[in-house]
C-alpha positions in Angstrom: -49.3 25.5 -25.2 -46.9 27.9 -23.4 -48.9 27.9 -20.2 -48.9 24.0 -20.1 -45.2 24.0 -20.4 -44.5 26.6 -17.7 -46.9 25.2 -15.2 -44.6 22.3 -14.1 -41.6 24.6 -13.9 -43.4 27.1 -11.7 -44.5 24.2 -9.5 -40.9 22.9 -9.1 -39.7 26.4 -8.2 -42.4 27.0 -5.7 -42.3 23.5 -4.0 -39.4 24.1 -1.6 -41.4 27.0 0.0 -44.9 26.0 -0.4 -44.3 22.3 0.6 -43.8 23.1 4.3 -47.4 24.6 4.5 -49.3 22.3 2.1 -51.1 19.1 3.0 -49.1 15.9 2.5 -50.1 13.7 -0.5 -52.3 10.8 0.3 -53.4 7.5 -1.4 -56.3 9.4 -3.1 -53.7 11.2 -5.2 -52.5 8.0 -6.8 -56.1 6.7 -7.2 -57.2 9.9 -8.8 -54.5 9.5 -11.4 -55.5 6.0 -12.3 -59.3 6.5 -12.2 -59.7 10.1 -13.5 -61.4 10.4 -16.9 -61.2 14.2 -16.9 -59.0 14.8 -19.9 -59.0 18.6 -19.3 -56.8 18.2 -16.2 -53.1 18.5 -16.8 -50.8 15.7 -15.6 -49.1 18.0 -13.1 -52.5 18.9 -11.5 -53.4 15.2 -11.2 -50.1 14.4 -9.5 -50.4 17.3 -7.1 -54.1 17.2 -6.4 -54.6 16.8 -2.6 -57.3 15.3 -0.5 -59.4 18.4 -0.8 -58.8 19.1 -4.4 -56.2 21.8 -3.6 -52.7 21.9 -5.2 -50.3 20.2 -2.9 -46.5 19.6 -3.0 -44.4 17.2 -1.0 -43.0 18.8 2.2 -39.3 19.2 2.7 -39.4 16.8 5.6 -40.8 14.1 3.3 -38.1 14.6 0.7 -35.2 14.6 3.1 -35.4 12.9 6.5 -32.7 14.1 8.9 -32.5 10.7 10.7 -31.8 8.9 7.5 -29.0 11.4 6.6 -27.3 10.9 9.9 -27.5 7.1 9.6 -26.0 7.3 6.2 -23.2 9.5 7.3 -22.5 7.3 10.3 -22.4 4.1 8.2 -20.1 5.8 5.7 -17.8 6.9 8.4 -17.7 3.5 9.9 -16.9 1.9 6.6 -14.2 4.5 5.9 -12.6 3.8 9.3 -12.8 0.0 8.8 -11.3 0.0 5.3 -7.6 0.6 6.3 -8.0 -2.1 9.0 -9.3 -4.5 6.5 -6.3 -3.9 4.3 -3.9 -4.1 7.2 -5.2 -7.5 8.3 -3.4 -10.6 9.4 -4.8 -12.4 6.4 -3.1 -9.8 4.1 0.1 -10.1 6.1 0.1 -13.8 5.3 -0.4 -13.1 1.6 2.4 -10.5 1.7 4.6 -13.2 3.3 4.0 -15.5 0.4 4.7 -12.7 -2.1 8.0 -11.9 -0.3 8.9 -15.6 -0.3 8.1 -16.8 -3.8 8.3 -13.5 -5.8 12.1 -13.1 -5.6 12.7 -16.7 -6.7 11.8 -15.8 -10.3 14.5 -13.1 -10.2 17.0 -15.5 -8.7 16.3 -17.9 -11.6 17.3 -15.2 -14.0 20.5 -14.3 -12.1 21.6 -17.9 -11.7 20.5 -19.6 -15.0 20.4 -16.7 -17.4 23.0 -14.2 -16.1 24.1 -12.9 -19.5 20.8 -12.6 -21.4 19.1 -9.4 -22.4 16.0 -10.2 -20.4 18.0 -10.6 -17.2 19.9 -7.4 -17.9 16.7 -5.5 -18.6 14.8 -6.7 -15.5 17.7 -6.8 -13.0 19.8 -3.9 -14.3 17.7 -1.4 -12.4 16.3 -1.4 -8.8 12.7 -2.2 -9.8 12.7 -5.7 -8.2 14.4 -4.5 -5.0 12.0 -1.6 -4.7 9.0 -3.8 -5.2 9.9 -6.3 -2.5 11.1 -3.5 -0.2 7.5 -2.1 -0.4 6.1 -5.6 0.4 8.3 -5.6 3.5 7.2 -2.1 4.5 3.6 -3.2 4.2 4.2 -6.1 6.5 5.9 -3.8 9.1 3.0 -1.3 9.0 0.3 -4.0 9.1 2.0 -5.9 11.9 2.4 -2.8 14.0 -1.3 -2.0 13.6 -2.4 -5.3 15.0 -3.2 -5.9 18.7 0.1 -6.3 20.6 1.8 -5.4 17.3 4.5 -3.4 19.1 5.0 -6.0 21.8 8.3 -7.4 20.3 9.9 -4.0 20.7 10.5 -4.6 24.5 12.1 -8.0 23.7 14.0 -6.4 20.8 15.8 -4.3 23.4 17.0 -7.5 25.1 18.6 -8.6 21.8 21.0 -5.6 22.0 21.5 -5.6 25.8 25.3 -5.7 26.3 25.1 -6.4 30.1 26.8 -9.6 31.3 23.6 -11.1 32.7 21.6 -10.5 29.4 20.8 -13.3 27.0 20.4 -11.8 23.5 19.9 -15.1 21.9 17.0 -16.0 24.3 15.5 -12.6 23.6 15.6 -13.3 19.8 14.0 -16.6 20.4 11.3 -14.9 22.4 10.6 -12.5 19.5 10.1 -15.4 17.1 6.9 -16.4 19.0 5.2 -13.5 17.3 4.0 -14.6 13.8 4.0 -11.1 12.4 7.6 -10.5 13.6 8.6 -13.7 11.7 6.9 -12.3 8.6 8.8 -9.0 8.9 12.1 -10.6 9.6 11.8 -13.2 6.8 10.9 -10.6 4.1 13.7 -8.4 5.5 16.3 -11.1 5.0 15.0 -12.2 1.6 15.0 -8.6 0.2 18.6 -7.9 1.3 19.8 -11.3 0.0 18.4 -10.3 -3.4 20.2 -6.9 -3.1 23.5 -8.6 -2.5 22.9 -11.3 -5.1 22.3 -8.5 -7.7 25.5 -6.7 -6.7 27.5 -10.0 -7.2 25.9 -10.5 -10.6 26.7 -6.9 -11.6 30.3 -7.2 -10.5 30.6 -10.4 -12.5 29.3 -8.6 -15.6 31.6 -5.6 -15.2 34.7 -7.7 -14.7 34.0 -10.9 -16.6 33.7 -13.2 -13.5 31.5 -16.3 -13.3 28.9 -15.7 -10.6 26.1 -18.3 -10.9 27.5 -20.4 -8.0 28.0 -17.4 -5.8 24.6 -16.0 -6.5 22.9 -19.3 -5.8 24.7 -19.7 -2.5 23.7 -16.1 -1.6 20.1 -17.1 -2.1 20.4 -20.1 0.0 22.4 -18.9 3.0 23.3 -15.3 2.4 26.8 -14.0 3.4 28.7 -17.2 2.5 27.6 -16.5 -1.1 29.4 -13.2 -1.0 32.5 -14.9 0.5 32.4 -17.4 -2.3 32.3 -14.6 -4.8 35.4 -13.0 -3.2 37.2 -16.3 -3.4 36.3 -16.7 -7.1 37.6 -13.2 -7.7 41.0 -14.1 -6.2 41.3 -17.5 -7.9 40.5 -16.0 -11.3 43.1 -13.2 -10.8 40.5 -10.5 -10.8 41.0 -9.5 -7.2 38.6 -8.4 -4.6 36.9 -5.1 -5.3 38.8 -2.3 -3.6 37.7 1.2 -2.7 34.7 2.0 -4.8 34.6 5.8 -4.1 34.9 7.7 -7.4 38.4 8.9 -8.1 37.4 12.5 -8.5 35.7 12.4 -5.1 38.7 10.8 -3.5 41.1 13.3 -5.0 38.9 16.1 -3.8 38.9 14.8 -0.3 42.7 14.6 -0.3 43.0 18.2 -1.5 40.5 19.3 1.1 42.5 17.5 3.8 45.7 19.1 2.6 44.2 22.6 2.7 42.9 22.1 6.2 46.4 20.9 7.3 48.0 24.0 5.9 45.5 26.3 7.6 46.2 24.7 11.0 49.9 25.4 10.5 
């Protein structure tokens, strides 16, 4: 019993070395298994019985083919290199454009229609929404730059900020709009910052008891005029426009530091 158990183990240990010099298994090996009636032959001997009745083990070259390994490595490398490009595709840029367009609208609904509810305070009290759509915008920027001619708008972008008398910044901006990915980047850029300002107006209204739904709605529609409307509302209601928001301790510290520097100069 002990010898019948140890025989397969010894065979496995010896196969890496003996396989290189032993004859390869042939079809007769399989047929001998199916047709043999010799019950005195152990299963491992039947499996390893070669054409000449000698013990044979598969060669190392049979078990591992170098060409197949190289092909597998090559295919994996190609797939790994293609994966990022699949993610940074124009199709995904379009999807991100839709997310940047429609996603913030749910947050605007909370700010405009339910400004004083706990759910709005919980969702919009932190920067979670702003961070989420900032990441969407960042994805669009990276994905757009990775496309063919993805950095082409940069040359025209310089024209937008060209202060020379003969320059036409507006025409340069119009030229940039012919790039769909630039439109996606600019649109998500604007919507994210509008949401940032709308949130600030809402927070200011909560802190000082000012009605803000009309100002927040206008900010969503056309941006800066919504902020101006909030300032007008603050004046009309007697709350006043927010002044210097630097913390008092910091401001006093700056004054002391300025006084100290003035004395040292004297």
